[in-house]
N, C-alpha and C positions, 0 to 999 in steps of 0.2 A: 484095781489101781495099776498104774504103770510101775514096773519093777526095774526095768533095764532099758537104756537107750544106747545103742551102739552106732557109731558114725565112722565111716571110712571114706577118705578122699572127697570131702565136702568142704568147700570154701577154704577157710584157714586150717581146717582140721585134717590131719593125716590119718590118724586112727585113735579113737577114744571110746571109752565105755563108761557110762554113768549109771550107778545103781541107786535106786530110791527105796526109802523105807516108808511105811504107812504113816499117815498123819501129815504134818506140814513140812515141806522142804522149801527153803529159800535160797535162791541163787542170786548173788549180788556181784557187782563189779563196776568199774568205771565205764564210761561210754567208750565203745570200741573193743571191750574185753571179749566179746563173742557171745553174749547172752542171746541176742537175736538169732545168731547162727543155730543155736540149739533149737529154737522155735521153728526156724526155717526147715531144718532137717526133720523135725517132728511132723511138720506140715506135709512132707512128702509121703510119710507112711499113713497119713490120714486121707490121701488121695488127691493132693494138689498137683497141678501141672509141673513138670520138670523143665529145667533150662540147662543146657550144656555149660553155661557160664558158671554154674555153681560148682563144677568139678575142679578140684584142686590141681589134679594132673589129668589133662584131657586124654592121655594115652591109656589110662587105667579106668576101670569101672568104679562108680560110686555106689556104696551100699549103706542103706539106713535100715536099722532093725530095732523094733520096739517090742518088748515083752510085757504082757498084761496079766495080772492075776484077777480072774473074773468069776471064781467059783461062788462068791457070795452075792452075785448079781444075776437077775433073771434074764440072761441074754441068750440062752439056748435056742429059743424060737427064731431069733434072727439068723443063727447059723443054719437051722433046719430049713427055713424059708428060702435061703439063698444058696443051699447046697454046700455050705462050708462044713469042714470037719471041726466039730466042737472039741476044744481042749480047755481045761481049767486054767492052764497057763498058755495063753494064745500069743502067737508071734506074728506080727505084721512086718513084712520086709519089702523094701523098694530098691530096685537096681537100675542105675542109669549107665548105659553102655557108651563107650567112646564114639560109636556110630550115631549116637543121639537117641537111640531107641530106649524105651523104658519098660521095665517089667515089674509086676506087683504080685505078691504072694501073701496068702493067709494060711498059716500052719503048713508052709511048703507047698500049698496048692496054688497054681497060677489063677489069678482073678483079674477082672477088669478094674479100671480106676473107679468106675461108678460103684462096683461092689465094695471096693475098699472104702469109699466115702460113706456108704450106708452103714458099715460096721464102725468106722471111725467116729461118726457122729454120736454113737452110743457109748464110746469108750472115753472120749475126752471132750471137754468144753474149754475152748481157749478164749480168754478175754484179752483182746489186743489193746495196744496203747490208745487207739483212737475209738474204741468201742463205746466209751462213755458218752461220746457225742451222739451216738444213736439213741441213747436213753430218752432224749427229748422228742424223738420222732414218734408219730402216732402208730406207724407200722410196728415198731419194736414194742411199744407199750401194749398193743393188741396181741402181739405174739406171746408176751409174758402172760397176759390174762388168759389166752387160749390154752397155754401150757397148764395153768392151774385148773382150768375148766375141763381138761381132758377132751378137747375138741378136735384132736388130731384126725380121727377117722371121719368125723362129720365134715371137717374142712376139706378132706380129700374128695369126698362125695360132692360137696358143694362146688369145689373148684372144677371138677369134671363137667358138672352140669352148667356152671357159669361159662366155661369155654364153649360149650355147645350153644348156650344162649347168645353169647357174643357173635358166634359164627352165623347163627340164624339172623340176628339183628343186622349184621353186615350184609348178608345175602338179601334181606328185605330192602335195605337202603339202596343196594345196586339195582334191584328189580324196580323199585320206585322210580329211580332215575331213568331206567330203560323204558318203563311204562309211560312216563311223562313225554319222553321223546317219541315213543311209538304212537301216543295219542295225538301229538302234534302232526305226525306223518300220516296218521290213519285216514283222515279226510282226503288228503292229497292222493294217497295210494288208492283209495276207494274210487276217486274220480278217474284216475288213470285206468283202473281196471274196468270200470263201467264204460268208459269211452271205447276201449278195445272190444269188449264183449258186445256192446250194442252196434258197433260198426260191422260185426260179423267178418272182419277181414281175415281172421285166422282160419275161416272155412273156405276162403277164396282160392281158386287156382290162378295164380298170377300170370302164368304163361298163356293160359287159355284166354284170359281177359285181355291181355295185351294183343294177342292175335285177332280177337274179335274186334277190338278197337281199331286196329290198322285196317281191317277189311271194311268196316263200316265207314271209317274216315276217308277211305280211298275208293268208295263204291263206284263213282262215276268213271274213274280211270280204269277200274277193273272191268266194268260193263263195256266200255269202249274197246278194250283189248279183246274181250271175248267176241264182240261183234265182228271185229276185223278178222280174227282167226276163223270165225265161221264163214265169213265172206270168201277168204282165200281158199278154203277147202271146198266150198259149195259152188263157186262160180262156174257157169256152163262152159266158158271159154278157157279159162286158165286154172280152174279149180283142181285141186289135187285128186278129188274123188273121180271127177270126169276123166282126167288123164289116165289114172290107173285102171278105170273101168274100160276105156278104149284099148289100153295095152292088153288087158285080159281078153278082150274080144278078138284081137288079132291072133293071139295064141290059140284061142278056141277054134279058129278057122283052119288051123293046120294040124289039129289033134289027130285027125283020121289017118294021116300019112306021116306024121312026125311025132310019134309018141314020146320020144326022148325029151321033149319040152314040157311034159306033163307036170314035172316038179315045179318048174318056173310058173306054170299056170296056177298051181295050187297056192304058191306063195303070193302071187298077185291077187288071187281070190281072197286069201286071208287078209291081205292089206286092205282090200275093198271093204270087207266086213268090219275090220278094226276102225277104219276111217269113218264108216257110216255110224259106228257106235260112238266115236269121238264127236261127230257132228251132232248126234242126238244129245249127248251130255252137254256140249257147248251151248246148244240151243236151250236146253233146260236150265242151265246155269244162268244164261243171260236173261231168260224169262223170269227166273226166281230172284234175281239180284235187283233189289230196289233200295234206294236210299231210305234209311229209317232214322231220322233225326232224333226221335224220342229215345230209341234204344241206344243210339250213339251217345246221347247225353247221360243216360243211366250208367252205361259202361264207363264213360269218362269220369263220372262222379265217384264210382267205386274205386277206380284206379287212383284218382287224385287223393281220395281219403286214405287209401292204402299207402301211397307215396308219402303223404303227410305224417302218418303214424310211424312209418319206417324211419323217416328223417328225425322225428321227435324222439324216438327211442334208440336211434343209431342202429337200426336193424336192417340188414341187407336182404333178408328173405322173410316170407310168411312164417317159416319154421322158427326163425329167431323171434318173431313177434309172439308166437305161441309160448316160447320159453319165458319171455318177459311177462306175458299174462299170468303164467303159472307162478312166477316169482312174486308178482304183485298179490296174487291170491293168497299165497302163504303169509306174506307180510300182514295182510288184512286179517287173516285168521289168527295170526300170532297174538294180536291184541287181546282176543278172547282167551287164548291159552294163558297169557300173562295174568289175567284176572283169576283164572282157576288156580294158577301157581301161587298167586298172592294169598288167596283164601287158605290154601294148604299151609303155607309158611306161617301165616298169622295164627292158625290153629295150633301149629307145633310150638310157636313162640309162647302162646298162652299156657300151654302144657308145661313148658320149661319154667315159666314165671311162677306157676303154681308149685312146682317142685322146689324151686329156689326159695320161695316164701316159706314153705314148710321147713326146709333145712335151716334157713336163717332164723326162724323162730326158735328152733331147738338150740342153735348156737347162742342166741341172745339169752335164752333161759339159763343155759349153763354159765354164761358170762356173768349174768346178774348174781347167780349163786356163788360164783368164785370171787366177786368183788370184796365182800367182807372178809373172806379168808386171806386174800392178798393184802388188804389194808392192815389187818391185825398182825400178820406175820412181819410185814415190812416195818411197822412201828415198833414191834418187839425187838427185831434185829437192830434197828437204828438206836434203840435205847441202849443196847449192849455196846454200840459203837460210839457212845458219848453224846447221843442226841435224844434225851428222854422226852423232850417236848415235840418231837417231830410228829406231824399229823398229815394224813392223806385223805383226799376226797377223789374218788374215782367214779366217773359218770359215763354212761353210754348215751350217745347221741344218735337218734334215728336219722338216716339219710334218705333222700328221695329216691335214689336209684340203687340198683344192685351194685355192690362192689365185689372185688375179688375174694374178700373174706367175709362177706355177709352184707347186711343192710344197716349196720351201725358202725360208728367210729367211737374211739375212746378218748376221753379227756382226763388228764391227771393233774390235780391241783395239789400244791404242797405248801406246808408251813413248817419252818424249822423252830420257831420260837413260840412260847406260850402267849396266847392272846393275839397273835398276828393272824390277819385274814389270809386264808389260803389263796395262792395265785398259781398261774401256769408254771409248771416245773421248769420250763426253759427260761423263764424270766426271773424267778425268785431264788433258785438254788445256786449257791456258789460252787466253785470248782471242787473244793474239799467235800462239800455236801453231796455233790454229784457222785464223787468216788465212793462215798459211804453208801449212798443209795444203790449204786451199781453192785457193790459187794453184797448188800442185803438181798438184792434181787437174785444174784447168783446163788446165794444160800437158800433162798426160797425155792428156786427152780430145782436145785439139787435134791431137795426133799421130795419133789414130785417126779423128776426124771431119773433119780438114782444113778447118776453118772459116776463111774469108778474113779475118774480123775478130773480135777478142775485145775486149770492153769491161769494164773493172773499175771499179766504183763503190766507192771506199774499200776496196779489197782489202787495204790495208795497215793496217786498223784494229787497234790493239793491238800 
């Protein structure tokens, strides 16, 4: 139980210490007297977020300290599991500095807010003014039933697998959308890939083709130029070969008495040999160069096909077309990969569904077993609260899909008067009856949770 609450520099409070005894403590006062301030301060040592606005004097630190006597409660495992120092008289302290920073301590050991929350949830249960409204929600009703069913560990396992199941389901949904789009694109990509592969354009030498085309397309002009060059060199009167041959003969005539011109003779002799070789090649080239309309047409078709595909795919070179072909090939292949991935995910999803079904069956069995216990205890407590004829009907409803807490929802029907047909709690219970039911639920939960301290903020409303 809580034994002491000390508050310094918080809201309207400069410095106060409140000591509590075992049993029932009632704090009363007019609106604005500061009752809620005590609850707000207590919330800080239970791990709630701090706000600089709560500081009475912003230049000094705010300190909230609560001491609990917990020797009679089985809380030591929580300390051990979280590496806290266990003390029969445990102190939770929260400090808010003027800088806005906040520090938390358990038995003078610095801890995180999350660690403080973990311990705080086992030390105090606070019923807030508006909590009665949650009583009619299915989520709260299931939470109460699960508490009595001791489903905590099962729910943690189920929740982990449910998150994995949801993630898999979402991944499958995304893959389905991608696969649908890929299927639509598959035929088009396959057509483009086939067009490029069958044209063999990626194996072509574009430069060589273009040179061949120009030569074939201008074969007549080339042949005429070769013939004229041959004529100029071989003409007996003005031909280059004849002239150089005559010049060489003149130098040969003086070789016997003018040897210093031998080098010139050698050069002229080399020129004659080179020109004769050129003449031979020109003659051979002219003889072998014939117009080939068929070959010209074939080369032209290849080039036009290449140019068309380059324009279609915005490719400037054959190399770029190769890259486009490879990309198309990957896209076509990816459709098959998606099929494999889909099968894998579906198998994983079925496994998760099986695991969830097994866990949800265990949860539901525990819930069914807990229903009569909850019903009987609530009716007994309400009888003590002046409602001897109060009756509950608690039903589990099977849902089609997996939910975060299983495969069933809970429905609570209530009747306050003898002979009255039970109806939905939200519709038939008055404000005063709701307050009594909430108090009864807190009493039942305390029997199962063994909380050291219960705080009721206006539990008697109505």
